[in-house]
ROMI-974332 format. One record per residue (C-alpha): residue number from 1; residue in one letter; x, y, z. Coordinates in steps of 0.5 Angstrom, whole numbers. Layout:
N
  nr rest     X     Y     Z
 NUM    A     X     Y     Z
...
! end
This chain:
478
  nr rest     X     Y     Z
   1    M    30   162    83
   2    N    33   156    79
   3    A    36   158    73
   4    V    33   151    70
   5    I    29   146    73
   6    V    29   139    69
   7    I    23   134    70
   8    G    25   127    70
   9    S    32   123    72
  10    G    32   118    66
  11    P    39   118    61
  12    T    36   125    58
  13    G    35   129    64
  14    L    41   126    67
  15    L    45   128    61
  16    L    42   135    61
  17    A    42   137    68
  18    G    50   135    69
  19    D    51   139    63
  20    L    48   145    66
  21    A    51   144    72
  22    T    58   143    69
  23    A    57   150    66
  24    G    56   154    72
  25    V    48   154    71
  26    P    44   153    78
  27    V    39   147    76
  28    T    34   142    80
  29    L    32   136    78
  30    V    25   133    80
  31    E    24   126    80
  32    K    18   122    82
  33    R    21   116    83
  34    P    25   114    89
  35    H    33   114    89
  36    K    36   108    86
  37    A    29   105    84
  38    S    28   101    78
  39    N    27   104    72
  40    L    25    98    68
  41    S    28   101    62
  42    R    29    97    55
  43    A    35   100    52
  44    F    41    96    51
  45    A    44   100    45
  46    V    49   105    46
  47    H    51   108    38
  48    A    57   111    36
  49    R    54   118    36
  50    T    52   118    43
  51    L    59   115    45
  52    E    62   121    42
  53    Q    58   125    46
  54    L    60   122    52
  55    D    67   122    50
  56    A    66   130    50
  57    R    65   129    57
  58    G    70   124    59
  59    L    65   118    60
  60    A    65   114    54
  61    D    71   110    56
  62    E    69   108    63
  63    L    62   106    60
  64    E    65   102    55
  65    G    68    98    60
  66    T    61    96    63
  67    G    59    92    57
  68    Q    61    89    50
  69    V    62    91    43
  70    L    58    89    37
  71    Q    62    90    30
  72    R    56    88    26
  73    L    49    88    26
  74    R    44    83    22
  75    L    37    85    20
  76    F    32    81    16
  77    G    36    75    17
  78    R    40    76    10
  79    L    43    84    11
  80    T    49    85    15
  81    L    51    92    17
  82    D    59    92    19
  83    L    60    98    24
  84    D    67    98    23
  85    S    67   102    17
  86    L    64   107    21
  87    P    68   114    21
  88    S    68   114    29
  89    R    73   112    34
  90    F    67   108    36
  91    N    66   104    30
  92    H    62    99    34
  93    L    55    98    38
  94    L    56    98    45
  95    I    51    93    49
  96    T    50    95    56
  97    P    44    96    60
  98    Q    41   103    60
  99    Y    42   103    68
 100    E    49   103    67
 101    V    48   110    63
 102    E    44   113    68
 103    E    49   111    74
 104    L    55   114    70
 105    L    51   120    69
 106    E    48   121    75
 107    R    55   121    79
 108    R    57   126    74
 109    A    51   130    76
 110    V    52   130    83
 111    E    59   132    83
 112    A    57   138    78
 113    G    52   140    84
 114    V    45   139    81
 115    D    40   139    86
 116    F    36   133    86
 117    R    29   132    89
 118    Y    27   125    88
 119    E    20   122    91
 120    T    18   129    88
 121    T    12   130    83
 122    M    10   136    79
 123    T     3   138    80
 124    R     2   144    77
 125    L     6   148    72
 126    T     5   156    69
 127    Q     9   160    66
 128    D    10   168    65
 129    A    14   173    61
 130    D    19   172    66
 131    G    20   165    68
 132    V    16   159    70
 133    T    12   157    76
 134    V    13   149    78
 135    E     8   147    84
 136    V    11   140    87
 137    R     9   135    92
 138    G    15   132    95
 139    P    16   126   101
 140    G    10   125   106
 141    G     6   130   101
 142    A    10   136   103
 143    E     7   142    98
 144    E    13   147    95
 145    T    13   152    89
 146    L    19   152    85
 147    R    21   158    80
 148    A    26   158    74
 149    A    27   162    68
 150    Y    27   155    64
 151    V    24   148    65
 152    V    25   142    61
 153    G    21   136    61
 154    A    25   130    60
 155    D    19   126    64
 156    G    18   120    59
 157    M    12   118    54
 158    R     7   120    59
 159    S    10   127    61
 160    A     6   131    66
 161    V    10   137    63
 162    R     8   136    56
 163    D     0   136    59
 164    A     1   142    63
 165    I     3   146    56
 166    G    -2   143    52
 167    L     1   140    47
 168    P    -2   134    44
 169    F     2   127    42
 170    P     0   125    36
 171    G     1   118    33
 172    Q    -1   111    34
 173    S     1   104    38
 174    V     5   100    33
 175    I     6    93    37
 176    R     1    92    42
 177    S     3    86    48
 178    V    10    86    47
 179    V    13    81    52
 180    L    19    83    56
 181    A    23    78    61
 182    D    29    78    65
 183    V    31    71    65
 184    R    37    66    66
 185    L    39    61    60
 186    A    42    54    60
 187    E    45    55    53
 188    E    49    61    51
 189    P    47    65    45
 190    E    52    64    40
 191    T    52    72    38
 192    L    52    78    43
 193    L    45    80    41
 194    T    40    75    38
 195    V    35    78    34
 196    N    30    75    29
 197    A    23    75    26
 198    V    19    69    23
 199    G    12    69    20
 200    D     8    71    26
 201    A    13    72    32
 202    F    19    76    33
 203    A    25    76    39
 204    F    30    79    42
 205    L    36    77    47
 206    A    41    81    50
 207    P    45    80    56
 208    F    46    84    62
 209    G    53    82    64
 210    D    50    79    71
 211    G    48    72    68
 212    Y    41    75    67
 213    Y    38    76    60
 214    R    33    81    57
 215    V    28    78    53
 216    V    23    82    48
 217    G    18    78    44
 218    W    12    79    40
 219    H     6    74    37
 220    R     2    77    32
 221    G    -4    73    34
 222    R    -3    75    41
 223    N    -6    82    42
 224    V    -8    82    49
 225    P    -8    88    54
 226    D    -2    90    58
 227    S    -5    88    64
 228    E    -6    81    62
 229    P    -2    76    67
 230    L     5    73    63
 231    G     8    67    64
 232    L    15    65    62
 233    E    12    59    58
 234    E     9    64    53
 235    V    15    68    53
 236    K    19    61    52
 237    E    14    59    46
 238    I    14    66    42
 239    T    22    65    43
 240    R    22    58    40
 241    L    18    61    34
 242    A    22    67    32
 243    L    29    64    34
 244    G    28    56    34
 245    T    30    55    41
 246    D    28    58    48
 247    Y    36    57    50
 248    G    33    53    57
 249    M    31    60    60
 250    H    29    60    67
 251    D    29    63    74
 252    A    25    69    71
 253    R    26    76    76
 254    W    22    80    71
 255    L    15    79    67
 256    S    11    84    64
 257    R     8    86    57
 258    F     8    93    54
 259    H     6    96    47
 260    S    10   100    43
 261    D     8   107    40
 262    E    10   111    35
 263    R     9   119    37
 264    Q    12   126    37
 265    A    10   133    39
 266    P     9   138    34
 267    A    13   143    38
 268    Y    19   142    43
 269    R    18   148    46
 270    V    12   153    48
 271    G    15   159    51
 272    R    20   158    57
 273    V    19   150    57
 274    F    22   145    53
 275    L    21   138    52
 276    A    27   132    51
 277    G    27   125    50
 278    D    21   121    51
 279    A    17   127    53
 280    A    18   129    46
 281    H    18   123    42
 282    V    17   116    42
 283    H    20   110    37
 284    T    19   103    36
 285    P    25    99    39
 286    A    28    97    33
 287    G    35   100    32
 288    G    36   102    39
 289    Q    35   109    38
 290    G    30   111    43
 291    M    35   113    49
 292    N    40   115    44
 293    T    36   120    41
 294    G    34   123    48
 295    L    41   124    49
 296    Q    42   128    43
 297    D    36   132    45
 298    A    40   133    51
 299    A    47   135    48
 300    N    44   140    43
 301    L    40   144    49
 302    G    44   144    54
 303    W    50   148    52
 304    K    44   153    48
 305    L    41   154    55
 306    A    48   155    59
 307    Q    49   161    53
 308    V    43   164    54
 309    V    43   164    62
 310    H    50   167    62
 311    G    48   172    58
 312    H    52   170    52
 313    A    47   169    47
 314    A    40   172    45
 315    P    34   168    47
 316    G    33   167    40
 317    L    39   161    40
 318    L    34   157    44
 319    D    29   157    37
 320    T    35   152    34
 321    Y    33   147    39
 322    Q    26   146    35
 323    S    29   147    28
 324    E    35   142    29
 325    R    32   136    33
 326    H    25   136    31
 327    P    27   133    24
 328    V    32   128    27
 329    G    26   126    31
 330    K    21   125    25
 331    A    27   122    21
 332    V    28   116    27
 333    L    20   115    27
 334    R    21   113    20
 335    S    27   109    20
 336    S    25   105    27
 337    G    19   104    24
 338    G    21   102    17
 339    I    25    97    21
 340    V    20    94    25
 341    R    15    93    19
 342    L    20    90    14
 343    A    22    85    20
 344    M    15    83    21
 345    A    13    83    13
 346    K     8    78    12
 347    S     4    79     5
 348    P     7    78    -1
 349    W     9    85    -3
 350    T    12    87     4
 351    L    16    81     3
 352    A    18    83    -4
 353    L    20    90    -1
 354    R    24    87     4
 355    A    28    83    -1
 356    A    29    89    -5
 357    V    31    93     1
 358    T    36    88     3
 359    T    39    87    -4
 360    L    40    95    -4
 361    L    43    95     3
 362    N    48    89     1
 363    T    50    92    -6
 364    V    50    99    -6
 365    A    55   102    -1
 366    P    52   109    -1
 367    A    45   107     1
 368    R    49   102     7
 369    R    53   109     9
 370    R    46   113     9
 371    M    43   108    13
 372    L    48   106    18
 373    G    49   114    19
 374    Q    42   115    21
 375    L    42   108    25
 376    T    48   111    29
 377    G    47   118    29
 378    I    53   120    26
 379    G    50   121    19
 380    Y    45   127    21
 381    R    47   134    20
 382    Y    43   141    22
 383    P    41   146    18
 384    A    46   152    16
 385    P    44   159    14
 386    R    44   160     6
 387    G    51   161     4
 388    S    54   158    10
 389    H    61   154     9
 390    R    59   147     7
 391    L    62   144    14
 392    T    57   149    18
 393    G    52   144    21
 394    A    56   138    20
 395    R    58   133    25
 396    V    65   134    27
 397    P    69   128    27
 398    D    74   127    33
 399    V    80   130    29
 400    A    87   129    32
 401    L    90   136    34
 402    A    97   139    34
 403    D    98   138    41
 404    G    97   131    41
 405    T    90   131    44
 406    R    83   130    40
 407    L    78   134    39
 408    Y    73   131    44
 409    E    78   132    49
 410    A    78   139    48
 411    L    70   139    48
 412    R    70   137    55
 413    G    68   142    60
 414    G    62   144    55
 415    R    67   149    51
 416    F    67   151    44
 417    V    73   149    40
 418    L    76   153    35
 419    I    81   149    30
 420    T    86   154    26
 421    P    91   152    21
 422    E    96   157    25
 423    P    97   160    31
 424    Y    91   164    34
 425    E    91   167    40
 426    D    84   168    44
 427    G    87   174    48
 428    A    85   176    55
 429    P    80   182    53
 430    T    75   177    50
 431    G    74   174    56
 432    R    72   167    53
 433    G    77   163    56
 434    D    72   159    60
 435    R    68   157    54
 436    L    73   157    48
 437    A    79   153    47
 438    V    84   154    41
 439    A    87   149    37
 440    H    91   147    31
 441    W    90   141    26
 442    A    95   136    27
 443    S    95   136    19
 444    D    96   141    14
 445    R    89   142    13
 446    R    88   150    12
 447    T    80   150    14
 448    T    78   154    20
 449    V    73   151    24
 450    L    69   153    30
 451    V    66   147    33
 452    R    60   147    38
 453    P    60   144    45
 454    D    55   138    42
 455    G    61   137    37
 456    Y    57   141    30
 457    A    61   146    26
 458    A    58   153    28
 459    W    62   156    23
 460    A    68   155    18
 461    A    72   158    13
 462    D    77   156     8
 463    S    81   162     8
 464    A    80   166    15
 465    A    83   173    16
 466    A    83   175    24
 467    T    77   179    23
 468    D    73   174    20
 469    I    75   169    26
 470    D    73   175    31
 471    T    66   176    28
 472    A    65   169    28
 473    L    67   168    36
 474    A    62   175    37
 475    T    57   171    34
 476    H    57   164    37
 477    V    61   164    43
 478    G    59   171    45
! end
């Protein structure tokens, strides 16, 4: 019997499976596509909070070597957001294709011992009080029954797992007949990321790094089915309308249409089955938050499953996945939807609203910081029990430690990190050495903070006796 079965090997499933295997949890990853099959993914943006999570796994610096960094974002033509003001080691946006993220996460998962099942489709899922039964069809049509304590559906917008547990996926299609093309350009764009909306047209350009560019475009007046054939001339025309030029695009290696939905499952958990990533929520591409939000889901759920599977925490810990991540998914729906609606504003009142929002964000620093925090993921915090310290539930920055290392280096291996102002020895009798690191501030700060494996504060105190720390460790680390 597996401890956990993950369905879907996109970025969300790969990060989750790798985290579980690294924590010593037996995990099987089921994927219906053949190994290395193209996912035709549309994601290109890796935001600061995601890079911090990858840094906690020793992967961020390598991923940054695959792409290019963007220091500022331009929205609505007149709004410029400077990312170098972010309070993060990664005060920028990394532009790199999603397949680079997947390749890195897959390698880590393989090295950690994940059992991969490619060309395998889930056909049925049932659960009982003791576990989950998953029936699958493998290569050549071979039928097999798998059993696990928990199952996570990371199998995308058309999630078979979500359907199997009877959850609806309410929402709507926001933009229909979006065109997508991978092309070469005769003229190189002036900026790394090119995006603009004019009148009825929108276009976005981003480099793959191999000489090809991803083009995404939309025209308000062309509402045709996704199955309608697409030619390069249509892509060029939309691009010219939105950007003023088509940059001499040629040699298209991929052309397709898709539609962009806004949907969210009402629950991310039903019994022993969880949803993560696009299986739980889908957003418009605006702001590049989709893949990043799914990776944050995985970072939140993985350590909790590991704690429960190993018996270090009660199963009730898993309920916090819903209470912490569902509100974030809802907020991303609002922010990405707001960006796309303002970008495509046409009526006088929506144009006036866009002008007002632009002025507000350009002139009011707190509003700009709030937007950047939501866009990059570093501004979210999780609910904390009544009476908790002000830091509880907050993202903990990558602070310097007394031994010359950084917090996100100490988090590697999926450990909790206890940061104290004075020496505190964990002691062998506690038996937590494999999942707890003890560190001290490099500064003279007096607060004691217990940092969760996903980089958020589980507990904190301005003045803590040894008994307070022992109680916190027993409560959170187990």
